[in-house]
Steps between C-alpha positions, in 0.01 A plus 500: 500500500436459130154517344451267204217673315553427130182289496265795457182297547610372841676814627356814656601768754250345742679163493835669556360698792357182649841328482690789657247562778483130581875465537529813715220378726680168541813685606692389189690795353740540208812717474491562125243528224147638475450816711868504603694499172847355467786434258291283266200730456240504361342209691178462303536285190260728312760778542791286371383432144800664333737278697317187385495617138881499483517133600214397270684661209814310598314166494345588165831598346671184634230281350388371842161669460266578212168666412192277493205635299249224570160622613347405833235304311769296324680424825176405677408265215847341505474448875156336467616265225801390702279434800260295291794298364623455860827674425682727740402852385801667341548777246820458301441797278556504124589871523828412673636451145376837368793731412524793742476752213165356392379486860584869554305597188199296608516654847423839345153372409406269790583416859696192596626296791873472562573135569808322626638245255485196728765237417365152426566202731752663735530415871491791749587435865518725803552446873199605704590594858192313626446220248849416381576448131210561261531409132293603197510406135440800275239300308272532808513880520215569261711588200614852417382693804401868506739772616313819418229661292645694208292815465713655227866479386707555814199530733422202724285401796697227679334200661576352840762238414713749311461805724597320822816358342619848402399652835668225701820556301502880512403509869766246605244254634677185624206300643157453340260349756149440368213250487533158342249602232790694346723193457396465136605862436854442623638310196362770269673767704824298497487485120467880487792538742716271287414684180594835659806359680383625838545317834238269645364575850435224753143371496281374782139398436276501807210255542157637417253596772198271468137529602325243717422294188875482419463719188691827457373767739264737319211737567253214508670383821446841661713810546836500321613863546708612797267796545200264506648331807571837655133596464396165647688583818826310473817650647799554270736306727263201498470499121878523449555213746232288334614557141863424591396157630317410177742267327786564745594326822774625733585144602371558855164509676498879509194649331503861618758726334530875487642659185850534644506129592383406151779707343749320723356147462363474146698284261403380153642157584201438727234596245295198399432400140130414534222755523385637837131512596372837623357398838273784617461340845876521549497866396216572745696330780812704425299820475336434836843438651636830369189689615559370855860624490396860428488762772159660552632821343614310188180298476291815534678657201421192290141471624380861471467488114275192534283665766463798264423262212213346698375847605553425869713812546562818302841567349587800716269442793574200721647417840818291458501405870149355471609301194804367689275372779292311244806361321654379826189284530480380140868471401537132609204396280580707192633316192445771238462874549194495275313289759495789743177649365280202593689438825479844658218694333295472824757717679414789266124463452207338678470151348194370321410137569216251525367510859514118507876546533438618858359161605723263693402131467146444638437859613176674410485866394369592846805332652729702273331823608554413866863409432577827318332704773716330763812587297378856450430555868841359597682722251307809607663467842853513353662842495623615157859509626474142632359364172803278440541132415584366846214680677247412233602135506466476879158671509342309212639159595340541848166568331551209259563262791138556609363385164282190463712185536795738549512523119703819443397506134149608601642837604811536287372381160208750465727779626781422254254461210333833584836677507651347183213364290727205417482128569873492571692791649731582791360471854237749617743634763754597233234657280350695792837650595564628147147628437479673837204532736280738300523311167462159668180599678371650175537163327336307780207742485480452123481124546226531766304729270526249215384220728206707616 
């Protein structure tokens, strides 16, 4: 686990914390690096500046790199002019010819960029483990590319393309697996490797994850952080399974994989070259599947933080057995843990609803009152200890059979609506059993009072 934080504007302790927490939550752990240490410490690039400086000095002394003193304004103007002339933007710097002695003197007075002296019109090829041979001409690399900011003689702030080359070498990295948006960086890194006579790792460039409009996934498409999906109620095992299938196919019809199966099955040879669309419906389906596989004890552990979030229970004051009864009822319908608040709030507080919800088809309010009173009287006769699903179903279905046109909805709909306050919910028998006799009668009375 290496943190690449030399880009100060885009790096912060909060981002690092987000990365580490996200991976741990997903069940993906590392055996060396940040937090653990190891033989190649330190593992933050910002703590390795002296190591980079040695290699920058070597490139400067060999003549493979030089100091560029052009201002940002000059470079921006050059870029604009090339765009207007419909030329590929490239900066082949005139300072590459400046004698090193003169450059060192000038560096005492002003800052500079250390650039790599890109050779002209040279072919660079490498074998990508996913895409096969990829070739570049050095004339397409944008000219003399930046390696580091020179802050003073001997003091440098390395940039991405340089720092990763040195880290990969010093840390004995043999495979670099990254997104296809880094393909254009690879020939630059190969040039640095050649200049320093260090070995080249094997490269594999994964297809990008795309939004529904087939553009690169970004914040405008929705959440893009692992922890965002955690807060939305996705399970770590579902997210790992889903991400693994983006751009990879096992060659079978199997869609559900646990982490151990993925470790065993995954092969770069089956990674596709084209981008993969982030299908949120597929993620929801997988998440629902994994929710249904959880034991009630496991599901309760996942659900409790969301019940606390929606103020349905207090952190240190709740009945886990009561929650398990509710979850046994709702588990088959649950796709995301975050949905639980709207689905089960009526089990924790008397629901508020429009009294028109109590009406079944062509019933009048007076008919609803009669219906609820029949249910209330029937339930009053049931002993608290016998207030269980089977008994409640038998008693109420007998009463419902006496309804007009034998329409059971005339009894069961107003009762279910009074108990849950929802248009769709589990059956009234299931709700009654969980709420218990006292709370159920309390809600029927509340409905009758509202109707009155």
